[in-house]
C-alpha positions as a LaTeX table, in Angstrom:
\begin{tabular}{lrrr}
\hline
Residue & $x$ (\AA) & $y$ (\AA) & $z$ (\AA) \\
\hline
Met1 & 0.07 & $-0.14$ & $-0.15$ \\
Pro2 & 1.44 & 3.41 & $-0.96$ \\
Ser3 & 2.84 & 5.51 & 1.85 \\
Phe4 & 1.22 & 9.06 & 2.58 \\
Ala5 & 4.05 & 10.64 & 1.06 \\
Val6 & 3.64 & 8.94 & $-2.06$ \\
Leu7 & 0.22 & 9.37 & $-2.01$ \\
Arg8 & 0.36 & 13.09 & $-1.69$ \\
Arg9 & 2.91 & 13.25 & $-4.39$ \\
Arg10 & 0.75 & 11.78 & $-6.83$ \\
Val11 & $-2.49$ & 13.74 & $-5.92$ \\
Gly12 & $-0.13$ & 16.98 & $-6.63$ \\
Phe13 & 1.06 & 15.77 & $-10.00$ \\
Ala14 & $-2.85$ & 15.54 & $-10.76$ \\
Cys15 & $-3.75$ & 18.49 & $-9.53$ \\
Ala16 & $-0.70$ & 19.73 & $-11.89$ \\
Val17 & $-2.08$ & 18.35 & $-15.04$ \\
Leu18 & $-5.61$ & 19.30 & $-14.18$ \\
Ala19 & $-4.69$ & 23.37 & $-14.01$ \\
Ile20 & $-2.41$ & 22.86 & $-17.03$ \\
Leu21 & $-5.25$ & 21.24 & $-19.03$ \\
Ala22 & $-7.70$ & 24.27 & $-17.20$ \\
Leu23 & $-5.27$ & 26.98 & $-18.56$ \\
Ser24 & $-5.15$ & 25.65 & $-21.95$ \\
Ala25 & $-9.05$ & 24.93 & $-22.26$ \\
Cys26 & $-9.13$ & 28.91 & $-21.16$ \\
Gln27 & $-6.53$ & 30.00 & $-24.15$ \\
Thr28 & $-8.29$ & 32.08 & $-26.80$ \\
Val29 & $-8.45$ & 30.69 & $-30.19$ \\
Arg30 & $-6.43$ & 32.66 & $-32.88$ \\
Val31 & $-8.16$ & 33.58 & $-35.99$ \\
Pro32 & $-6.14$ & 32.91 & $-39.09$ \\
Pro33 & $-5.19$ & 36.33 & $-40.92$ \\
Ala34 & $-6.91$ & 36.66 & $-44.11$ \\
Pro35 & $-4.82$ & 34.72 & $-46.97$ \\
Val36 & $-2.13$ & 36.83 & $-49.06$ \\
Thr37 & $-4.14$ & 37.05 & $-52.56$ \\
Ala38 & $-1.82$ & 37.81 & $-55.51$ \\
Trp39 & $-2.40$ & 42.10 & $-56.54$ \\
Arg40 & $-3.47$ & 40.52 & $-60.09$ \\
Val41 & $-6.44$ & 39.06 & $-58.75$ \\
Ser42 & $-7.16$ & 41.50 & $-55.56$ \\
Arg43 & $-7.04$ & 44.73 & $-57.81$ \\
Pro44 & $-10.16$ & 44.28 & $-59.75$ \\
Leu45 & $-11.85$ & 42.51 & $-57.23$ \\
Leu46 & $-11.49$ & 45.84 & $-54.85$ \\
Gln47 & $-12.06$ & 47.86 & $-57.93$ \\
Ser48 & $-15.01$ & 46.66 & $-58.46$ \\
Leu49 & $-16.44$ & 46.58 & $-54.57$ \\
Asn50 & $-19.40$ & 49.70 & $-55.14$ \\
Arg51 & $-21.00$ & 49.54 & $-51.18$ \\
Phe52 & $-18.92$ & 49.93 & $-48.35$ \\
Arg53 & $-18.95$ & 51.73 & $-45.23$ \\
Leu54 & $-15.44$ & 52.88 & $-43.19$ \\
Thr55 & $-15.44$ & 54.94 & $-39.57$ \\
Gly56 & $-11.98$ & 56.43 & $-38.86$ \\
Arg57 & $-10.03$ & 59.97 & $-38.33$ \\
Val58 & $-8.62$ & 62.46 & $-40.69$ \\
Ala59 & $-5.89$ & 64.83 & $-40.15$ \\
Val60 & $-5.40$ & 67.52 & $-42.81$ \\
Ala61 & $-2.96$ & 69.84 & $-43.47$ \\
Val62 & $-2.71$ & 72.68 & $-46.15$ \\
Gly63 & 0.13 & 74.84 & $-46.25$ \\
Gly64 & 0.60 & 76.33 & $-42.34$ \\
His65 & $-3.16$ & 75.23 & $-41.60$ \\
Gly66 & $-4.68$ & 72.18 & $-40.50$ \\
Phe67 & $-7.27$ & 70.41 & $-38.79$ \\
Asn68 & $-8.23$ & 66.86 & $-37.72$ \\
Ala69 & $-11.77$ & 65.42 & $-37.94$ \\
Asp70 & $-13.47$ & 62.25 & $-37.28$ \\
Val71 & $-14.73$ & 60.74 & $-40.84$ \\
Leu72 & $-17.75$ & 58.66 & $-41.72$ \\
Trp73 & $-17.50$ & 57.31 & $-45.57$ \\
Val74 & $-20.54$ & 55.74 & $-47.18$ \\
Gln75 & $-20.00$ & 54.33 & $-50.61$ \\
Asp76 & $-23.65$ & 52.96 & $-52.41$ \\
Gly77 & $-22.93$ & 52.39 & $-56.09$ \\
Lys78 & $-21.62$ & 55.58 & $-57.86$ \\
Ser79 & $-23.01$ & 57.82 & $-54.87$ \\
Thr80 & $-20.07$ & 58.77 & $-52.37$ \\
Arg81 & $-20.53$ & 60.03 & $-48.79$ \\
Met82 & $-18.10$ & 61.53 & $-47.02$ \\
Thr83 & $-19.11$ & 63.17 & $-43.24$ \\
Leu84 & $-16.47$ & 65.24 & $-41.35$ \\
Ser85 & $-17.23$ & 66.17 & $-37.82$ \\
Gly86 & $-15.53$ & 69.69 & $-37.21$ \\
Pro87 & $-13.81$ & 71.37 & $-39.99$ \\
Leu88 & $-16.81$ & 73.03 & $-41.42$ \\
Gly89 & $-18.52$ & 73.95 & $-38.16$ \\
Ala90 & $-19.53$ & 73.16 & $-34.88$ \\
Asp91 & $-21.26$ & 69.96 & $-35.95$ \\
Ala92 & $-20.99$ & 67.32 & $-38.66$ \\
Ala93 & $-20.93$ & 68.41 & $-42.67$ \\
Gln94 & $-21.14$ & 66.14 & $-45.72$ \\
Ile95 & $-19.36$ & 66.13 & $-49.06$ \\
Ser96 & $-20.98$ & 64.13 & $-51.69$ \\
Asp97 & $-20.57$ & 63.15 & $-55.47$ \\
Asp98 & $-23.38$ & 61.93 & $-57.17$ \\
Gly99 & $-21.59$ & 60.14 & $-60.43$ \\
Gly100 & $-19.48$ & 63.65 & $-61.03$ \\
Arg101 & $-22.18$ & 66.17 & $-58.99$ \\
Leu102 & $-20.47$ & 67.51 & $-56.20$ \\
Gly103 & $-22.62$ & 68.66 & $-53.14$ \\
Val104 & $-21.98$ & 70.19 & $-49.66$ \\
Ile105 & $-24.20$ & 70.09 & $-46.56$ \\
Thr106 & $-23.02$ & 72.55 & $-44.11$ \\
Ser107 & $-23.09$ & 71.89 & $-40.67$ \\
His108 & $-25.89$ & 74.39 & $-40.23$ \\
Gly109 & $-27.89$ & 72.23 & $-43.03$ \\
Arg110 & $-27.45$ & 74.23 & $-45.89$ \\
His111 & $-27.18$ & 72.30 & $-49.20$ \\
Leu112 & $-24.87$ & 74.11 & $-51.68$ \\
Gly113 & $-24.42$ & 72.56 & $-55.28$ \\
Asn114 & $-21.23$ & 72.16 & $-57.97$ \\
Gln115 & $-19.75$ & 76.04 & $-57.84$ \\
Ala116 & $-21.17$ & 76.72 & $-54.39$ \\
Ala117 & $-19.74$ & 73.50 & $-53.06$ \\
Arg118 & $-16.36$ & 73.76 & $-54.62$ \\
Ala119 & $-16.02$ & 77.11 & $-53.18$ \\
Val120 & $-16.93$ & 76.65 & $-49.99$ \\
Leu121 & $-14.35$ & 73.56 & $-49.80$ \\
Gln122 & $-11.81$ & 75.82 & $-51.12$ \\
Arg123 & $-12.62$ & 78.47 & $-48.57$ \\
Gln124 & $-13.09$ & 76.09 & $-45.10$ \\
Leu125 & $-10.71$ & 73.33 & $-46.14$ \\
Gly126 & $-8.19$ & 74.70 & $-49.18$ \\
Phe127 & $-8.69$ & 72.32 & $-51.49$ \\
Glu128 & $-11.44$ & 70.09 & $-53.16$ \\
Pro129 & $-11.20$ & 66.23 & $-52.16$ \\
Pro130 & $-11.34$ & 64.04 & $-55.30$ \\
Leu131 & $-13.71$ & 61.92 & $-54.13$ \\
Ala132 & $-14.25$ & 60.07 & $-57.33$ \\
Ser133 & $-10.67$ & 58.64 & $-57.00$ \\
Leu134 & $-10.49$ & 58.52 & $-53.57$ \\
Arg135 & $-13.26$ & 56.22 & $-53.08$ \\
Tyr136 & $-10.44$ & 53.61 & $-54.72$ \\
Trp137 & $-7.39$ & 55.17 & $-53.02$ \\
Ile138 & $-9.04$ & 54.03 & $-49.34$ \\
Leu139 & $-9.66$ & 50.62 & $-50.55$ \\
Gly140 & $-6.00$ & 50.21 & $-51.73$ \\
Val141 & $-6.49$ & 50.42 & $-55.33$ \\
Pro142 & $-6.01$ & 53.39 & $-58.30$ \\
Asp143 & $-8.93$ & 54.83 & $-60.00$ \\
Pro144 & $-9.56$ & 52.47 & $-62.91$ \\
Ala145 & $-10.46$ & 55.50 & $-65.29$ \\
Leu146 & $-7.31$ & 56.75 & $-64.89$ \\
Pro147 & $-3.58$ & 56.13 & $-65.73$ \\
Ala148 & $-1.59$ & 55.11 & $-62.33$ \\
His149 & 2.20 & 54.49 & $-61.43$ \\
Val150 & 2.09 & 51.46 & $-58.79$ \\
Ala151 & 4.04 & 49.96 & $-56.16$ \\
Ile152 & 3.51 & 46.69 & $-54.69$ \\
Asn153 & 5.01 & 45.37 & $-51.49$ \\
Arg154 & 6.13 & 41.78 & $-50.74$ \\
Gln155 & 2.83 & 40.96 & $-49.40$ \\
Gln156 & 0.90 & 41.87 & $-52.87$ \\
Arg157 & $-0.68$ & 45.04 & $-51.43$ \\
Leu158 & $-0.09$ & 48.67 & $-52.59$ \\
Ala159 & 2.34 & 50.36 & $-50.85$ \\
Arg160 & 3.04 & 53.72 & $-53.31$ \\
Leu161 & 0.47 & 54.84 & $-56.00$ \\
Arg162 & 0.68 & 58.50 & $-57.90$ \\
Gln163 & $-2.25$ & 59.28 & $-59.87$ \\
Ala164 & $-4.04$ & 62.47 & $-61.10$ \\
Gly165 & $-1.23$ & 64.52 & $-59.38$ \\
Trp166 & $-1.65$ & 62.84 & $-56.16$ \\
Ser167 & 0.43 & 60.56 & $-54.42$ \\
Ile168 & $-0.72$ & 58.01 & $-52.34$ \\
Arg169 & 1.39 & 56.21 & $-49.31$ \\
Tyr170 & $-0.04$ & 53.05 & $-47.77$ \\
His171 & 1.41 & 52.43 & $-43.85$ \\
Ala172 & $-0.35$ & 49.81 & $-42.55$ \\
Tyr173 & $-2.98$ & 47.44 & $-43.57$ \\
Gln174 & $-5.72$ & 45.37 & $-41.54$ \\
Pro175 & $-7.65$ & 41.81 & $-42.23$ \\
Val176 & $-11.09$ & 42.71 & $-43.49$ \\
Gly177 & $-13.33$ & 39.38 & $-43.90$ \\
Ala178 & $-10.93$ & 37.74 & $-47.01$ \\
Asp179 & $-8.95$ & 40.54 & $-47.79$ \\
Trp180 & $-6.69$ & 43.00 & $-46.55$ \\
Leu181 & $-7.64$ & 46.94 & $-46.83$ \\
Pro182 & $-6.08$ & 49.92 & $-45.68$ \\
Arg183 & $-5.50$ & 50.79 & $-41.79$ \\
Leu184 & $-3.40$ & 54.09 & $-42.09$ \\
Leu185 & $-2.94$ & 56.39 & $-45.36$ \\
Thr186 & $-1.23$ & 59.35 & $-46.52$ \\
Val187 & $-2.50$ & 61.26 & $-49.65$ \\
Arg188 & $-0.34$ & 64.48 & $-50.60$ \\
Arg189 & $-0.62$ & 66.74 & $-53.77$ \\
Ala190 & 1.68 & 70.25 & $-53.48$ \\
Gln191 & 0.97 & 71.53 & $-50.06$ \\
Val192 & $-1.87$ & 69.64 & $-49.36$ \\
Arg193 & $-1.56$ & 66.34 & $-47.36$ \\
Leu194 & $-4.18$ & 64.08 & $-45.88$ \\
Arg195 & $-3.65$ & 61.27 & $-43.65$ \\
Met196 & $-6.60$ & 59.04 & $-42.60$ \\
Val197 & $-6.68$ & 56.01 & $-40.12$ \\
Val198 & $-9.39$ & 53.59 & $-40.67$ \\
Asp199 & $-10.79$ & 52.12 & $-37.65$ \\
Ala200 & $-13.52$ & 49.75 & $-38.89$ \\
Trp201 & $-14.53$ & 48.36 & $-42.39$ \\
His202 & $-18.08$ & 47.14 & $-43.08$ \\
Leu203 & $-18.23$ & 45.69 & $-46.44$ \\
Gln204 & $-21.65$ & 44.66 & $-48.18$ \\
\hline
\end{tabular}
């Protein structure tokens, strides 16, 4: 019959095994990241994505002036809606592009179209955001309607892009569904610099 000391050692060993098993069971199961997809495959797929939503933050500098704002971007087919909280007033203001027709809704609810919208953007922001192309750039692909110079990194993602006089650099990506989408990018032209951080993507 085993001695008391031997029984105590056996009980201690069994408790240690149970503790290890319990810790293993409590470990968080890691979700595998999105696979690396070749650029020639992911590029047309992302360019055809015409319904999505993102929330994030932007920092805009124009010459010696700048501002920070929260951003909500909603893409619904050819309709683009970018809502900025702050720069055009105390509350949110919306910039829209409906198939080439520019519009602005100010924080006071005033609706402006085309030339009036362009005038207020130049006055308040210092430039007119290139919404028609930016809706592709934020997805990490060039605007398919314009010539572009691209640089692809080893992960088969867009690293740098030059298009329509703008220079775009991609600093970080994040897995979204079965693909990778930008997390941090910088858009530049002359004295204009727009830096965007995407906090959340919602694809449809």
